[in-house]
C-alpha positions as a Markdown table, in Angstrom:
| # | Residue | x | y | z |
|---|---|---|---|---|
| 1 | Met | 175.6 | -50.4 | -123.8 |
| 2 | Lys | 175.4 | -46.7 | -124.6 |
| 3 | Tyr | 173.6 | -46.2 | -121.3 |
| 4 | Ile | 176.5 | -47.7 | -119.3 |
| 5 | Arg | 179.0 | -45.5 | -121.2 |
| 6 | Asn | 176.9 | -42.4 | -120.6 |
| 7 | Ile | 176.5 | -43.1 | -116.8 |
| 8 | Phe | 180.3 | -43.5 | -116.3 |
| 9 | Asp | 181.2 | -40.9 | -119.0 |
| 10 | Ile | 183.4 | -43.4 | -120.8 |
| 11 | Gln | 184.9 | -42.3 | -124.1 |
| 12 | Ser | 187.1 | -45.0 | -125.2 |
| 13 | Lys | 187.6 | -47.1 | -128.3 |
| 14 | Tyr | 188.1 | -50.2 | -126.1 |
| 15 | Leu | 184.6 | -49.8 | -124.6 |
| 16 | Ser | 182.6 | -49.3 | -127.8 |
| 17 | Asn | 179.3 | -51.3 | -128.1 |
| 18 | Asn | 181.0 | -54.0 | -130.2 |
| 19 | Met | 183.9 | -54.3 | -127.8 |
| 20 | Leu | 181.7 | -54.6 | -124.8 |
| 21 | Val | 179.7 | -57.3 | -126.5 |
| 22 | Leu | 182.9 | -59.1 | -127.3 |
| 23 | Tyr | 184.2 | -58.8 | -123.7 |
| 24 | Leu | 181.0 | -60.2 | -122.4 |
| 25 | Phe | 181.0 | -63.1 | -124.8 |
| 26 | Ile | 184.6 | -64.1 | -124.1 |
| 27 | Ser | 184.0 | -63.8 | -120.3 |
| 28 | Ser | 180.9 | -65.9 | -120.4 |
| 29 | Ala | 182.5 | -68.5 | -122.6 |
| 30 | Leu | 185.6 | -68.8 | -120.3 |
| 31 | Leu | 183.4 | -69.1 | -117.2 |
| 32 | Ser | 181.3 | -71.7 | -118.9 |
| 33 | Phe | 184.3 | -73.7 | -119.8 |
| 34 | Tyr | 185.8 | -73.4 | -116.3 |
| 35 | Phe | 182.6 | -74.6 | -114.6 |
| 36 | Ser | 182.1 | -77.4 | -117.1 |
| 37 | Tyr | 185.7 | -78.6 | -116.7 |
| 38 | Thr | 185.7 | -78.6 | -112.9 |
| 39 | Ala | 182.4 | -80.4 | -112.9 |
| 40 | Val | 183.9 | -83.3 | -114.8 |
| 41 | Tyr | 187.4 | -83.1 | -113.4 |
| 42 | Pro | 187.1 | -81.8 | -109.8 |
| 43 | Pro | 190.1 | -80.1 | -108.2 |
| 44 | Lys | 192.1 | -81.5 | -105.3 |
| 45 | Ser | 190.1 | -79.5 | -102.8 |
| 46 | Phe | 187.0 | -81.6 | -103.8 |
| 47 | Tyr | 188.8 | -84.7 | -102.6 |
| 48 | Tyr | 190.1 | -83.1 | -99.5 |
| 49 | Asn | 186.5 | -82.1 | -98.7 |
| 50 | Glu | 185.4 | -85.7 | -99.3 |
| 51 | Phe | 188.1 | -86.8 | -96.8 |
| 52 | Glu | 186.8 | -84.3 | -94.2 |
| 53 | Tyr | 183.2 | -85.5 | -94.9 |
| 54 | Val | 184.0 | -89.1 | -94.2 |
| 55 | Thr | 186.4 | -88.6 | -91.2 |
| 56 | Lys | 184.9 | -85.3 | -89.7 |
| 57 | Gln | 188.5 | -84.2 | -89.4 |
| 58 | Lys | 190.8 | -81.8 | -91.2 |
| 59 | Ile | 193.1 | -83.3 | -93.8 |
| 60 | Pro | 196.7 | -83.6 | -92.5 |
| 61 | Lys | 199.3 | -81.2 | -94.0 |
| 62 | Ser | 201.3 | -84.1 | -95.3 |
| 63 | Ala | 198.4 | -85.4 | -97.5 |
| 64 | Glu | 199.3 | -85.9 | -101.2 |
| 65 | Ile | 196.7 | -87.2 | -103.6 |
| 66 | Lys | 198.2 | -90.1 | -105.7 |
| 67 | Phe | 195.0 | -91.0 | -107.6 |
| 68 | Lys | 191.6 | -89.5 | -107.9 |
| 69 | Ser | 188.4 | -90.4 | -109.7 |
| 70 | Ser | 184.8 | -89.4 | -109.6 |
| 71 | Ser | 181.7 | -89.6 | -111.6 |
| 72 | Tyr | 179.5 | -86.8 | -112.7 |
| 73 | Pro | 176.3 | -86.5 | -110.6 |
| 74 | Asp | 173.2 | -87.8 | -112.3 |
| 75 | Phe | 169.7 | -86.3 | -112.2 |
| 76 | His | 169.2 | -87.5 | -108.6 |
| 77 | Gly | 172.5 | -86.3 | -107.4 |
| 78 | Asp | 174.0 | -89.8 | -107.2 |
| 79 | Tyr | 177.8 | -90.0 | -107.7 |
| 80 | Phe | 180.9 | -91.7 | -106.4 |
| 81 | Ser | 184.4 | -90.5 | -105.7 |
| 82 | Lys | 187.6 | -92.4 | -104.9 |
| 83 | Ser | 190.9 | -91.0 | -103.9 |
| 84 | Ile | 194.2 | -92.6 | -102.9 |
| 85 | Ile | 196.0 | -90.3 | -100.5 |
| 86 | Glu | 199.5 | -90.7 | -99.1 |
| 87 | Leu | 200.3 | -89.4 | -95.6 |
| 88 | Ser | 203.5 | -89.2 | -93.5 |
| 89 | Leu | 204.0 | -92.1 | -91.1 |
| 90 | Ser | 203.1 | -89.9 | -88.1 |
| 91 | Asp | 200.0 | -88.5 | -89.7 |
| 92 | Tyr | 198.9 | -92.0 | -90.7 |
| 93 | Ser | 199.3 | -93.3 | -87.2 |
| 94 | Lys | 197.6 | -90.3 | -85.6 |
| 95 | Leu | 194.6 | -90.5 | -88.0 |
| 96 | Leu | 194.3 | -94.2 | -87.5 |
| 97 | Lys | 194.3 | -93.8 | -83.7 |
| 98 | Glu | 191.7 | -91.0 | -83.8 |
| 99 | Leu | 189.4 | -92.9 | -86.0 |
| 100 | Gln | 189.6 | -96.0 | -83.8 |
| 101 | Asn | 188.4 | -93.8 | -80.9 |
| 102 | Asp | 185.5 | -92.4 | -83.0 |
| 103 | Asn | 182.3 | -94.0 | -81.9 |
| 104 | Ala | 180.5 | -92.9 | -85.1 |
| 105 | Leu | 182.7 | -95.1 | -87.3 |
| 106 | Lys | 182.3 | -98.9 | -87.7 |
| 107 | Glu | 185.7 | -100.6 | -87.9 |
| 108 | Ser | 186.3 | -103.8 | -89.9 |
| 109 | Ile | 189.2 | -105.6 | -91.7 |
| 110 | Glu | 189.1 | -106.4 | -95.4 |
| 111 | Asn | 192.1 | -108.2 | -97.0 |
| 112 | Gly | 194.3 | -107.3 | -94.0 |
| 113 | Asn | 193.5 | -103.6 | -94.3 |
| 114 | Lys | 191.6 | -101.6 | -91.6 |
| 115 | Val | 188.4 | -100.1 | -93.0 |
| 116 | Phe | 186.2 | -97.5 | -91.3 |
| 117 | Glu | 182.6 | -96.9 | -92.4 |
| 118 | Arg | 180.5 | -93.9 | -91.4 |
| 119 | Lys | 176.7 | -94.4 | -91.4 |
| 120 | Ile | 174.5 | -91.3 | -91.3 |
| 121 | Ile | 171.1 | -91.8 | -89.8 |
| 122 | Gly | 168.4 | -91.1 | -92.3 |
| 123 | Glu | 170.8 | -91.2 | -95.2 |
| 124 | Glu | 171.3 | -94.9 | -95.7 |
| 125 | Asp | 172.0 | -94.3 | -99.4 |
| 126 | Arg | 175.4 | -92.8 | -98.6 |
| 127 | His | 178.3 | -95.2 | -98.3 |
| 128 | Leu | 181.3 | -93.5 | -96.7 |
| 129 | Phe | 184.5 | -95.6 | -96.3 |
| 130 | Ile | 188.2 | -95.0 | -95.5 |
| 131 | His | 190.7 | -97.8 | -95.9 |
| 132 | Phe | 194.1 | -97.9 | -94.2 |
| 133 | Leu | 196.5 | -99.9 | -96.3 |
| 134 | Lys | 199.2 | -102.1 | -94.9 |
| 135 | Asp | 202.1 | -99.9 | -96.1 |
| 136 | Arg | 201.3 | -97.5 | -93.2 |
| 137 | Lys | 201.2 | -94.4 | -95.3 |
| 138 | Thr | 198.4 | -94.8 | -97.8 |
| 139 | Ile | 194.6 | -94.3 | -97.3 |
| 140 | Val | 191.8 | -94.8 | -99.7 |
| 141 | Val | 188.7 | -92.6 | -99.3 |
| 142 | Asn | 185.4 | -93.9 | -101.0 |
| 143 | Val | 182.2 | -91.9 | -101.1 |
| 144 | Asp | 179.2 | -93.3 | -102.9 |
| 145 | Phe | 175.8 | -91.6 | -103.0 |
| 146 | Thr | 173.3 | -94.0 | -104.5 |
């Protein structure tokens, strides 16, 4: 610590050896807490990226996450995530039409809801789904790495 102070010619009571150690300790503790928290409770951007991974499209501006849940990855990197996203009627219709024209997605109907599944060649352990609910504004995005 003295070496750092001598290089920059710092003469301050706030940068004494003890204070530098305290600053470093507090900074590392805060960073550790932040990374741990966001690993267990991912931010909204994580779920927006999951949407883009499944659909290969940008998330609409009207998107609002109503529910989100994900597991912490295990030693093999396996995890799941689920999000319920509400869109405007026009964005919902536009997205539905674009996904119906996407040849990489397999369309089916479950309980009256349209479901699209994306299969990735060589990665059969990834299950990527997007459900369009009957209310014409809600979608459910499921990502499962097993």
